[in-house]
Structure formats: C-alpha cells, structure tokens
C-alpha positions, 0 to 999 in steps of 0.5 A, spaced: 483 521 520 485 521 513 480 526 509 480 528 501 475 533 500 474 535 492 481 533 490 482 533 483 489 532 479 490 534 472 496 532 467 497 536 461 501 532 456 503 537 450 496 539 448 492 533 451 489 534 458 488 528 462 483 529 468 486 523 473 482 525 479 476 528 479 473 532 485 474 526 489 472 525 497 474 520 501 475 519 509 479 513 512 478 512 520 484 509 524 484 502 523 480 502 516 483 497 511 481 500 504 482 496 498 481 499 491 480 496 485 478 500 478 479 500 470 486 501 467 487 508 468 482 509 473 486 514 477 488 508 483 495 510 483 495 517 482 490 517 488 496 514 492 501 519 489 497 524 492 496 522 499 504 520 499 505 527 496 509 525 490 504 529 486 500 535 488 493 536 487 490 541 482 485 543 487 482 540 493 485 539 500 488 533 503 488 532 511 491 527 516 488 528 523 490 535 524 495 536 519 494 539 512 498 535 507 496 538 501 502 542 499 507 538 504 512 534 500 513 527 500 519 527 504 516 530 510 510 526 509 514 519 509 515 520 517 508 518 518 506 515 511 509 508 509 508 506 502 510 499 499 510 499 491 509 493 486 517 492 485 520 488 490 527 492 488 524 499 489 523 498 497 530 496 499 537 498 498 540 492 494 547 493 496 546 494 503 545 488 508 538 486 511 540 490 518 543 496 514 536 497 511 532 496 517 537 501 520 536 506 514 528 505 515 529 508 522 533 513 520 529 516 515 523 516 520 528 521 524 532 516 529 539 517 528 544 511 527 551 510 529 555 507 523 556 500 527 549 497 529 549 496 536 548 489 539 542 491 542 538 494 536 541 488 532 538 483 537 531 487 536 531 487 529 532 479 529 526 479 533 522 483 528 524 479 523 523 472 526 515 475 527 515 474 519 516 467 520 520 466 513 527 465 516 530 472 515 532 473 522 538 468 521 540 473 515 541 480 518 548 480 515 546 478 508 545 483 502 538 484 500 540 483 493 541 476 495 534 475 497 528 473 493 522 477 491 518 475 496 523 476 502 524 483 499 517 485 499 516 482 506 522 486 509 519 492 505 513 491 509 517 491 516 521 497 514 515 501 512 511 499 519 518 500 523 516 506 526 509 506 527 506 510 521 499 513 521 498 511 514 500 505 510 499 505 502 500 499 498 500 500 491 499 493 488 505 490 492 503 483 491 502 484 483 510 482 482 510 475 486 507 468 485 501 466 488 504 463 495 508 469 496 503 474 494 498 470 500 504 471 505 505 478 504 498 480 504 498 476 511 503 480 514 500 486 511 494 485 515 497 482 521 501 489 522 495 493 520 491 489 525 496 489 531 497 497 530 490 499 528 494 502 522 489 505 517 491 502 510 489 503 503 491 497 498 490 498 490 490 491 487 487 488 480 486 481 484 478 482 485 478 476 490 483 479 494 480 486 494 474 482 497 477 478 502 482 483 505 480 489 509 473 492 511 472 497 506 472 497 498 472 502 493 471 502 485 474 507 481 473 509 474 475 515 470 478 518 476 472 518 480 469 513 486 463 509 482 461 505 488 463 503 495 462 497 499 463 495 507 460 491 512 456 485 510 455 488 503 463 487 502 463 480 506 458 477 501 460 480 495 462 476 489 467 478 483 461 477 478 457 482 482 463 487 482 464 486 474 457 487 473 457 493 477 463 496 472 459 493 466 453 498 468 458 503 467 460 501 460 467 498 463 469 493 458 473 487 461 480 488 458 479 495 462 479 492 468 485 487 467 481 482 472 486 477 475 483 471 479 488 467 483 484 462 487 491 459 490 493 465 493 486 467 496 486 460 499 492 461 503 490 468 505 484 465 508 487 459 512 
C-alpha cells in the first residue's frame, strides 16, 4: 500500500548539512498499525512530513497504492492522508463550532457544503460524536475553543477519519495530554483504524505505548531504521529490551526522551 524506496532528506542550514533521513526503505500494508520510536532527532517527524508532503525528499520515491506521491504537494495528499499532530490546538479551528469544524473537514476532502448545515447532516454528525462516548454529541454548536485538550484531540481524530482516508499519520498526538486523556485518544484511534482497516503510522516517545499499540514497531536513529519488531517479538517486547537495543547503538538515555506512563497503558489495556 505505502512504499518508501531509498528515501533521503537533507537539510542545509547555513554551512551545516543535516541528513535527517538516510536511504530509508519502508512498506506498510492495508490495516497495518506501525508505531515509531527513536532517539531525539532520529528523523521520526521528518519521516511523517515526507509522507504527508510538507517536505519533499532529496532522493528516493514514495508511493501509495498506484500513486507516486514523491512530488505531490501536501494539500493534494490531504484528500487521502489524514494527520494529527501533538498540539490539540493545531487540528481544529477554535473560532468555529464543533459542527462547523466537521463540515470543514468534509469540504477539505472534496465534499461541498452549504452555508447552513442541513438537519440530516447535523444529525449524522451527532451520531458520529456519540460514538466517541465523551458527550460531544450534545455540543455540536459549542465553539471548539471551549473544549478541553482531550476533547479537541478526540474531535481531531474524528475529523481526520471523517471521509475514510487511506492512511493516517499520528505525530505524538497524545504527548500534550494527561495520562487519562492520552489513553482515551489512543483507544479512539485504534478503534477507528481497526474498524476501517486504516493503515496507520504513530510516532511516540512512550515506549509502553509503542509496544502495546499496533502490530508493528520500528526503532529509528540518525535517520535510519535500526530495528523492526512485529508479531510475537513485538507482543513480548519490554521497555528494557528496547532500551538495550538502543544502547547497543550507543544511544544514550537522554537522547531517547524515554517516557513511562503506566496509568495510561493500564487504561488502554482495559
């Protein structure tokens, strides 16, 4: 489904050259949920930026099904790639209502909207919000600026999956939330991905989360994939084992920005 072949990205900052991604190969099948961990500056977010199109590769090729994305700009990719970032404020329009945000998400994916929200569509939005099970269905006409961070991020997840994208990118989308809300957002994300067979890539610094969520895991360092886990190996992995794998590559603990949030993991697993 998604294929990156020998993809590299080099940034030039003054006289300095930074090889953020180095000849990376990666394939993702429909229904795969890939978690991505790595050292600070490993290229995790750059990888998602390359797939989303917010930066273009220096070399290599990126394809999604039969479409070559390599030089397609981000706004055109947004029709079939959903993305949620770390900041709950970034994925929504705070001055608009919950319903208006959902309508805007549909319009962004090529669905035209009239100025007034049709009653039938408003009812449909209410049903979708009810599926989140956090009470947003009664707040369709509430300004998004009045929602909590967890509520905004839940709405962002729903908006990103509103018109069934082919691929979902999650860039530390729970990092700014407290453990309870982080667990809720991961549960919602997994539910959407599982129901739709949606291919998903999730960057996280929470290693417990990276192990518990999804069916595949990759470890990155200095723009390269240094280890991959899937199947039984991933299910049986421990945080200490992952840290040891990084240590073997001379990655220090402070480079990993290791997060341990057992409360959130307990809620996810429940």
